[in-house]
TILUM-259789 format. One line per 3 residues: number of its first residue (from 1); their letters; for each residue x, y, z of N, C-alpha, C. Coordinates in Angstrom, 1 decimal, m for minus. Each point is the difference from the previous one (the first is absolute). Example, Ala and Ser with C-alpha at 12.3 -4.5 7.8 and 13.67 -1.06 7.14 Angstrom:
% TILUM-259789
1> AS> 13.2:m5.7:7.8:m0.9:1.2:0.0:0.9:1.2:0.0; m0.4:1.1:m0.7:0.9:1.1:0.0:m0.8:1.1:0.8 $
This chain:
% TILUM-259789
1> XXX> 8.1:8.2:m12.5:m1.3:1.3:m0.7:m1.1:m1.5:1.1; 0.0:0.8:0.0:m1.6:0.4:1.0:m1.5:m0.3:m0.7; m0.8:m0.8:m0.2:m1.0:0.9:m0.5:m1.1:m0.9:0.8 $
4> XXX> m1.7:0.3:m0.2:m0.9:m0.8:0.7:m1.5:0.3:m1.2; m0.4:m1.3:0.1:m1.2:m0.2:m1.0:0.0:m1.3:m0.8; m0.6:0.2:m0.9:0.4:m2.0:m0.9:0.5:0.1:0.0 $
7> XXX> 0.8:m1.3:m0.2:0.5:m0.5:0.1:1.0:0.1:m1.7; m0.5:m0.7:m1.1:m0.4:0.2:m1.1:m0.5:0.9:m0.5; m0.2:1.1:0.5:m0.5:1.2:m1.0:1.6:1.3:0.6 $
10> XXX> 0.1:m0.1:1.4:1.0:0.3:0.3:1.6:m0.9:m0.6; 0.2:m1.1:m0.2:1.0:0.3:m0.8:0.2:0.5:m1.9; m1.4:m0.8:0.0:0.1:0.7:m1.7:0.6:2.0:0.2 $
13> XXX> m0.9:0.7:0.3:0.3:1.0:0.7:1.9:0.6:0.1; 0.3:m1.4:0.8:1.3:0.0:0.3:0.8:0.2:m2.0; m0.4:m1.6:0.0:0.8:m0.4:m1.6:0.1:1.4:m0.4 $
16> XXX> m1.1:0.8:m0.6:m0.9:0.3:m1.2:0.6:1.5:0.3; 0.6:m0.2:1.3:0.4:1.8:0.5:1.7:m0.1:m0.9; 1.0:m0.8:m0.3:1.1:m0.4:0.0:1.1:0.2:1.5 $
19> XXX> m0.5:0.2:0.3:0.4:0.2:1.9:1.1:m1.3:m0.2; m0.7:m1.8:m0.1:1.6:m0.5:m0.6:1.6:m0.3:m0.5; m0.3:0.7:m0.2:1.4:0.6:m0.5:0.6:0.3:0.8 $
22> XXX> 0.0:0.9:1.5:0.3:0.6:0.7:m0.2:m0.9:1.6; m0.9:m0.4:0.6:m0.8:m1.1:0.5:0.3:m1.3:0.1; 0.4:m1.2:1.0:m0.4:m1.2:m0.2:m0.7:m0.7:0.8 $
25> XXX> m0.9:m0.4:m1.2:m1.2:m0.9:0.3:0.2:m0.4:1.7; 0.8:m0.6:0.1:0.1:0.0:1.7:0.2:1.0:1.2; 0.2:0.7:m0.6:m0.2:1.3:0.6:m1.9:0.9:0.3 $
28> XXX> m0.3:m0.7:m0.8:m1.3:1.1:0.0:m1.4:m1.4:0.8; m0.5:1.0:0.7:m0.7:m0.9:0.9:m1.4:0.1:m0.4; m1.0:m0.2:m0.2:m1.4:0.1:m0.2:m1.0:m0.5:0.9 $
31> XXX> m0.7:1.3:0.8:m0.5:m1.1:1.1:m2.0:0.3:m1.0; m0.1:m0.9:0.3:m1.7:m0.9:0.1:m1.0:0.0:1.1; 0.8:0.1:0.9:m0.8:0.1:1.5:0.4:0.8:0.8 $
34> XXX> m1.8:1.0:0.5:0.4:1.2:0.7:0.6:m0.1:1.4; 0.6:m0.9:0.8:0.8:m0.1:1.1:1.3:0.6:m0.3; 0.4:m0.5:m1.1:1.8:m0.1:m1.1:0.0:1.9:m0.3 $
37> XXX> m1.1:0.1:0.0:m0.1:2.0:m1.6:0.6:0.3:1.4; 0.5:1.6:m0.9:1.1:0.8:0.0:m1.6:0.6:1.0; m0.3:1.6:1.4:1.6:m0.9:0.7:0.8:m0.4:1.3 $
40> XXX> 0.0:m1.3:m0.6:0.0:m1.4:0.7:1.6:0.4:0.2; 0.7:m0.3:0.6:1.4:m0.3:m0.5:0.3:m1.7:m0.1; m1.1:m0.2:m0.3:0.6:m1.9:m0.3:0.7:m0.3:m1.5 $
43> XXX> m0.4:1.1:m0.5:0.7:0.3:m2.0:1.8:0.1:0.5; 0.0:1.2:0.9:0.8:0.8:0.0:1.2:m0.9:1.0; m0.4:m0.5:0.4:1.1:m0.4:1.0:0.4:m1.9:m1.2 $
46> XXX> m0.9:m0.7:m0.5:m0.2:m0.1:m1.2:2.2:m0.1:m1.2; m0.6:1.7:m0.5:0.5:0.2:m0.3:2.2:0.6:0.8; m0.9:m0.2:0.9:1.5:0.0:1.2:0.1:m0.7:m0.3 $
49> XXX> m0.2:m1.7:0.5:0.6:m1.0:m0.2:0.5:m0.5:m1.2; m0.4:0.6:m0.5:0.0:m1.2:m2.1:1.6:1.0:0.1; 0.2:1.2:0.9:0.9:0.8:m1.7:0.9:0.4:1.3 $
52> XXX> 0.4:m0.7:1.7:0.7:0.3:0.3:0.1:1.6:0.7; m1.1:0.7:m0.6:0.4:1.2:0.4:0.0:0.6:2.2; 0.0:1.4:m0.4:m0.1:0.8:1.4:m0.3:1.1:m0.5 $
55> XXX> m1.4:m0.6:0.5:m1.6:1.5:0.0:0.9:1.5:m0.5; 0.3:0.3:1.3:0.9:1.3:0.4:1.4:0.1:m0.4; 0.4:m0.1:m1.2:0.7:0.0:m0.9:m0.7:m0.1:m1.4 $
58> XXX> m1.1:m0.4:0.1:m0.9:m0.2:m2.0:m1.5:1.5:0.2; m0.5:m0.2:m1.2:m0.6:0.9:m0.9:m1.4:m0.9:m0.1; m1.1:0.7:0.5:m1.6:m0.9:m0.6:m0.3:1.1:m1.3 $
61> XXX> m0.6:0.0:m1.1:m0.5:0.5:m0.4:m1.4:m0.2:m0.8; m0.9:0.9:0.7:m1.3:m0.4:m0.2:m1.1:1.6:m1.1; m0.8:m0.3:0.1:m1.0:0.5:m1.1:m1.0:0.9:1.6 $
64> XXX> m0.8:m1.2:0.9:m1.6:0.2:m0.4:0.4:0.3:2.1; 0.0:1.6:0.6:0.3:0.3:1.7:m1.3:m1.5:0.0; m0.4:0.5:m0.7:m1.9:m1.4:1.3:1.0:m1.1:0.4 $
67> XXX> 1.0:m1.2:m0.5:0.7:m0.2:1.4:0.8:m0.8:m0.8; 1.0:0.1:m1.6:0.7:0.0:0.3:1.6:m0.2:0.6; m0.2:0.9:0.7:1.1:0.8:0.9:0.3:m0.6:1.4 $
70> XXX> m1.3:0.0:0.9:m0.5:m0.3:1.1:1.1:m1.3:0.3; m0.1:m1.5:m0.7:0.5:m0.9:0.4:1.9:0.1:0.6; 0.2:0.5:m1.8:1.4:0.4:0.0:1.0:0.8:1.0 $
73> XXX> m0.9:0.8:0.1:0.4:0.7:1.4:0.1:0.3:1.1; m0.9:m1.0:0.1:0.1:m0.8:1.6:1.5:m0.9:0.4; 0.4:m0.3:m1.2:1.0:m1.3:m0.3:1.0:1.0:0.1 $
76> XXX> 0.0:1.4:m0.4:1.3:0.4:m0.2:0.5:0.8:m1.2; m0.7:m0.3:m0.6:0.7:0.4:m1.4:m0.4:1.4:m0.4; 1.0:0.6:m0.5:m0.5:1.9:m0.7:m1.1:m0.9:m1.0 $
79> XXX> m0.7:1.3:0.2:m1.0:m0.1:m1.0:0.0:1.0:m1.4; m0.5:m0.1:m1.5:m0.2:1.0:m1.0:m1.2:m0.3:m0.7; m0.7:0.6:m0.2:m1.0:0.3:m0.9:0.4:0.6:m1.1 $
82> XXX> m0.9:m0.2:m0.8:m0.2:0.0:m0.9:m1.2:0.9:m0.4; 0.1:1.0:m0.4:m1.2:0.6:m0.4:m0.5:m0.1:m0.9; m1.2:m0.8:m0.8:m0.6:0.3:m1.2:m0.7:m1.2:0.2 $
85> XXX> m1.5:m0.2:m0.8:m0.8:m1.1:0.2:m1.3:0.9:0.2; m1.2:m1.0:0.0:m0.8:m0.2:1.1:m0.2:1.1:2.1; 1.4:m0.4:0.0:0.4:0.5:0.9:0.9:1.4:0.5 $
88> XXX> m0.1:0.1:m1.2:0.9:1.7:m0.1:m0.8:1.3:0.8; m1.0:m0.5:0.6:m0.8:1.4:0.8:m0.1:m0.8:1.5; 0.5:m0.7:0.3:0.0:m0.3:1.4:0.9:0.7:0.4 $
91> XXX> 0.3:0.0:1.6:0.5:1.0:0.2:1.7:m1.1:1.2; 0.9:1.0:m0.1:0.7:m1.6:0.9:m0.2:0.4:1.1; 0.4:m1.4:0.5:0.2:m0.3:1.7:1.0:m0.2:0.3 $
94> XXX> m0.4:0.1:1.4:2.3:m0.2:0.1:m0.4:m1.6:0.5; 0.1:m1.2:m1.0:1.1:m0.9:m0.2:0.6:0.2:m1.5; m0.7:1.1:m0.5:1.6:0.5:m1.2:0.7:1.2:0.5 $
97> XXX> 1.2:m0.6:m0.8:1.0:0.4:0.9:0.2:1.3:m1.5; 0.8:m0.5:m1.5:0.1:0.4:m0.7:m1.4:0.5:m1.3; 0.1:0.9:m0.5:m0.7:m0.1:m1.8:m0.1:0.2:m1.1 $
100> XXX> 0.0:0.2:m0.7:0.6:m0.7:m1.9:m0.9:0.4:m1.0; 0.3:0.9:m0.8:m1.8:m0.6:m0.8:0.5:m0.9:m0.8; 0.5:m0.6:0.0:0.1:m1.0:m1.1:1.7:m1.1:0.0 $
103> XXX> m0.2:m0.6:m0.6:0.9:m1.4:0.3:1.4:0.4:m0.3; 0.2:1.3:m0.8:1.7:0.1:m0.8:0.1:0.6:1.3; m0.3:0.8:0.9:0.3:0.6:0.6:0.6:m0.3:1.4 $
106> XXX> 0.2:m1.2:0.2:0.3:m1.5:0.5:1.8:0.4:0.6; 0.7:0.7:m0.7:1.3:m0.7:m0.5:0.5:1.8:0.7; m1.0:0.5:m0.6:0.4:1.8:1.0:m0.3:0.1:1.7 $
109> XXX> m0.9:m1.1:m0.2:0.2:0.4:1.6:0.2:m0.4:0.7; 0.6:m1.6:0.5:1.1:m0.7:m0.3:1.0:0.6:0.6; m0.3:1.6:m1.4:2.2:0.1:0.8:0.4:1.6:0.7 $
112> XXX> m1.9:m0.2:m0.1:0.3:1.8:0.9:m0.2:m0.7:1.6; m0.3:m1.7:m0.2:m0.8:0.0:1.8:1.6:m1.2:0.3; 0.9:m0.3:m0.7:0.9:m0.5:0.3:1.3:0.8:0.6 $
């Protein structure tokens, strides 16, 4: 997971969301310095290193077309946009490969594209 913003605020959001049941804190990167924030490739490269990933065989999931996908796409990830929240009115861009209406649709999409 890659997120940008104040470390304390972002960690609190992550903690209270319940997502720590699914993601190890070791795999969460919170960028508080502008030079490392999305769309910089810095955090995506850290995720690749920490998890020994091949980005060409990996997916990046995000929701904000303005900044979430460019860094991941430039490193070779396939990208999936969840159309929701305050970014749902923003149009798809060249860095987005697939779009779904909610995270519950991820398994359906992955079965289609395998």
